[in-house]
N, C-alpha and C positions, 0 to 999 in steps of 0.2 A: 504493500500500500504506500503510495507516494506521500511523503511528509509534506504538510502544507508550508507555503512560503513563510507564513506567520510563525509556526513552531520552529522551523529551521532558523529563521532570523533570531528568535529568542535564544536558541541553542548557541548560535555563533556569537551573540553578545555576552553570554553569561558563562563562558568557559572557565573564568577564574573563580566562579562560585562553586563549580562542581569538581575542580581539579586543584591540587596544590599549586601555589604560584608564589612569586616573589615580586614585590613592587619595584618598578623603575621610577624613581621620584622625578617629578616635573622640574623644569628649569627655574632658576631664580629670576631670570630675565626672559620674557616671552618674545619670540620673533613675531612682529606684526605681519599680517598677510592682507594688505589693502586690496581694494578692487582694481582690476585692470581696466584701462580705458576701452578695450574692446570686449564687450560681453558676448559670450557664446550661447546665450539663452535661445537664440534663434538658429543654432547650428543644425544643419541637416547633412546627411551622407547617403550614398547609394550602395546597396548590396543586391546583387542579382537583378539589376534593372529596376529595383523598387527603392524609392527615396524614404528615409526614416528621419524622424526628429529625435531629440534627446529624450523626450517622454516615451517614444516608441522603444528606444533602447532600454530605458529603465524598466519598462514593463516586460519586454521580451526576454531580457537577460536577468531578470529578477535581481536588479541592482539596488543595494542598500545605500551606497554612497558613491558619488562621482565628483572628483575634484580635478580641475585643470588649472595649472599655474603657468604664467608667462613672466619671466624676470621676477619671480617671487611674488607676483600679484595674482589675485583670483579672477580668472576669466569665466569660470563656471564652477558652481557648487550646488549639488542636488542630493536629496535624500529620499529613501523609500523604505518600504517594508517595516515601518515603525521605527526605523533608525533615525538618529538625529545628531547634531553637532556635539552634543555632550556625552554620547554613548560610545563605548569602545567596541571593536570588532576583532575577531580572531584573524591571525595572519595566514594560517597554514604555512606553506613553504616559502612565502616571501620573507619569513624569518631567517632563512638560509643566507640571504643577502646581508642581513643585519649581522649575523655571525661572522661572515667573511669580512665585513667592515671592521669588526672588532679585532680580527687577525691583523688587518692593516694598521690599526691603532696600536696594537701590541708590538708590532715591528717598529713603528715610529717611536714608541717609548723605550725600545731596547729590551723589553721583556721577552720578545722572540728575536733571535739573532738574524735569521735569514729564511727565505722561502725554500732554500736548499737544505735546511735542517731536516733531520729525520724526526718523524712524529714521536718515536719511542725515546728521543732525547728528553721530551717533556712529559710523556706518559709511559713510565716504566712498565705499566701493566701490559703494553703492547708487545713487549719482548717475548719472542717465541711464537707470536701470532703471524698471520699473513701480512699484517701491517708493519712488522718489524722492517726497518730500512726504507719504508716509503716516505717520501718527502712531503712537506706541507704543500708545496706547489702542486703535486699530483693529486693530493686529496682535495685541494681547492678546485682543481680542474675536473674532479670526479673521474680521475684516471688512475686510481690506486692499483688496479689489476685484481682487487679482491672480489670474489664472487658475490653477487647480490642481484636479485630479480625484482625490478620495480616498474620501470618504464618499458612499454612495448613488449611485454611478455604476457602469455595467457594467464588468466586468473588463477588457474590451478598451479601455476609455477611461480606465482608471486611470493616474495618473502615478507611482504607487509604483515601477514598474520603473525609471523614470528616476532616482529617489532611490537605489534599490539599485545601479544602475549607477555612479552618482557615488561611492557609498561603496566599491564594489568596487575603484575605482582606488587607494584609500588615499592620495589626493593631498591635501595641505593646501589648503583653500579650495574643494574640489570642490563642496560643498553650497551654499556662498554663491554660487559661479559659476552653479549651477543656478538658484538663486532669482533672480539678476540676468538670466537668460535668459527668464524667464516674461513673457507679455504681460498687459496689463490687460484685465479682463472687465467690471468694474462700477466705479462711483464708490466711493471709500473710504467705509466705514460703511453702505453700502446693503444688502449681502447677506452673510449668514453662509456661510462656506465653509471647512470643516475642512481644515487643511493642516499636516502635520508639518514641511514645509520652513520655515514661518513660525516654528515653535517653535525650530528650529535657528538661524534668523536672530536670534531674541530672545536665544538663548544667546551668539551671537557679539557681540551688542550689549552684553550684560552684561560680557563680557570686555573689550571696547573701552572701555566707560565706567569700569570699575573698574581696568583695567590689570592684572588678575590672572586666572589660570585659574579657570574656574567651580568646579572641585573645591575649590580653596583657599578661594574666597569662600564656597562652600557649607559648608565646615568651620567657618568663622568665624561665619556667619550662621544656619545651620540645625543642623548636626551638634553643635556645641558648646552653643548655647543650649538645644537640645532634650534634651541629656544622653544622646547615643547611646553605647551600650555597645561597639560594634564599628566598625572601619573599614568604609566603603562603597567602592564603585568606580563611576566614571563612564566609560562607553565613549567612545572618541575616534574622530574620522573618519579619523585617520592616526596613525602613530607620533609622539608628542610634539605632536599637533595639538589642535584644538578639541574640547571635549566636545560631544556630540550633544544639544542642548537639547530635542529632541522625544522622546527615549527613552534607555535605557541606564544607569539608576542601579541598581546591585546592592546590596541591603541585607538585613539580617535582618528577620524579621517584627516583632519588638518595636520595632526602630528605626523602621520605617515607621509603627508606631503612635505612637511619640514625635513623629514629624513631624506626624502628625494632631493630636496634643495641642497642639503649638506653634501650629498654625493655629487650632484651636478656641479657644485662649486668646488669640487676636488678637495673636500675636507677642510675648507676655511670656515670656521665658526662665524655666525652672523655678527657677533660682537668682538671678533678677533680671536687669534689662536688657531693653531693647526691641529687636526685630529689624526690624519694619516699621511704617509709620505707623499710629496708632490708627484703627480702622475699616476697615483694609485687608481683613480677613477678609470682612466683609459686602460691601464694594465688589467684591472679586475673586470672591466666591462666588455673586453674584446678577446677573441680567441688568440692563443699564442702557441698553438701546436697543431699538427696535422690531425690528431684525434679529435680535436674540439673545433675544427674549422667550420666555416659556413657550409651547410649541406652534408656534413660528415656525421652528425649525431644520430638522427633517427630517420628511417625511410620516409621520404616525401616531405621532410621538413627542411626549409632553407636556413634555419637558425644556426648560430654558433653558440659557443659557451666560453665564458671567461672564468672568473673565480667566484663561483656561486651566483653569477649573473648570466642570464640568457642574452645573446647578442642578435640584433636584427640587421640583416644585410641591406645595403642601399637598394639592390635589386630585390625583387622583380619590378619595383616601382620605378618608372622611367625617370622620375624627378629625383630619385635617391633620397627621398624624404626621411628615411630612417637611418641613413648612413651615420655610423658612430653612436647610435642609440643602444641602450641596454634595457633589460626588462627583468623584474623580479616576478616570478609566477607562483601562485598558490592555488591549491585545489578549490573547486567550486567558484572560480572566477575572481580570485584576488590578484590584483595587478599593480605594479609600480613601474611606470614608464619614464625613462630619463633620456632626453634628447639634448645633449650639451650644445650642439651647433645651433639649435633653434631656441635654446634657453627655455624649454618646455618640460614640465613635470606633470604627469597625470597619475591619479590613483583611482582604482576601482575596488570597491568592496561589494561582493555579490553573494548570492545564495543559489547558485546553479543547482538543479536537481541532482546532477551527477558530478563527480570530481572533474570530469572533462566534458566539454560540449563544443564540438567543432564549429557549429553555426555561431554560437555565442563568441567563440574565439575570433572568428573572422569579423564579426560585427565590431568587436572591441578594438582590434587593430585598425579597422577601417575608420572607426570613430577617432582614434588617435591621429591618424593621417589627416582627416578632415579638419580637426582642431588645429594642428600645426599649420596647415595651409591657410586657414581662416585668420590665425593670429599673425600672419605675415602682412595682412592687408591694413592693419591699423584700426582705429576706432570705427564702429559701425555707423 
């Protein structure tokens, strides 16, 4: 029986009430998001020969929140499904990009020496496992070579039930124990293989390297510098345990937009100070290996992969509108789109009926393209 949009929306808003979580405190100084001179309230776009409005998109894609920023100013902000500007929404896998950003921050701080470092240098628990000797760079690329079935595999071969079972125990260290039980399938760096377990491993590595809970480190390196207006929450694997680096950040729509701005501005905090190394945005946001290059990831997909960010090619759009853009993706329609060349950040919080929806995905990317083009034209 299909869950109603209403019940699904409530579930996505209330994750921190039903699962252990840790607060990410809001910033002491909030970054203002003034209105942009060009409003996108009248935006339309065409899919399959049919023209759609923003309201059509919100209804068809079961969208709870839509925010489009140009130069740090709001060109469009809409809510649905009972969601509003004061409520938080779960991130699903867009949290992976937050985790990767914290890796960049730890490198900038010197807590992590280099992307060439072996993961077991920071997590001794990995010694003797298939992750022994695997570098941070290859885990960030999702090219560890460790066996895991998540994307593009039949349901009966998916390893996600094993992750759910580990989490269901609510036992500290259960996810890392699962990672250490996995066999090797390929040489490190040779094959892209999407794995939420690897993002959780990276989260544990950040905690080990910095000696701090990820939520606390995130407050200092992301929430504060980005000027977040409200507390966020990061779901934990157990009471008082590790944050789940692969998912589980609950935040307001505007604060997710502020995270996008921090990344778009290459780690320069809105009130000064640097969060991650210069150039990290483009390093993390674009492919840097044959295994993660555009078109090499999944059959039929033109996307590439950076360091826990999906990369959009300039083609097949003849105007190259998405060239240099990157995207954080989460199940059920969570999206953070960053286009540095156009100075555009877009955030979508949704409640798709299924984790994936090809039609909704096409509409979302087409909406982003239409918004970028419209914002080139100046005030309406």
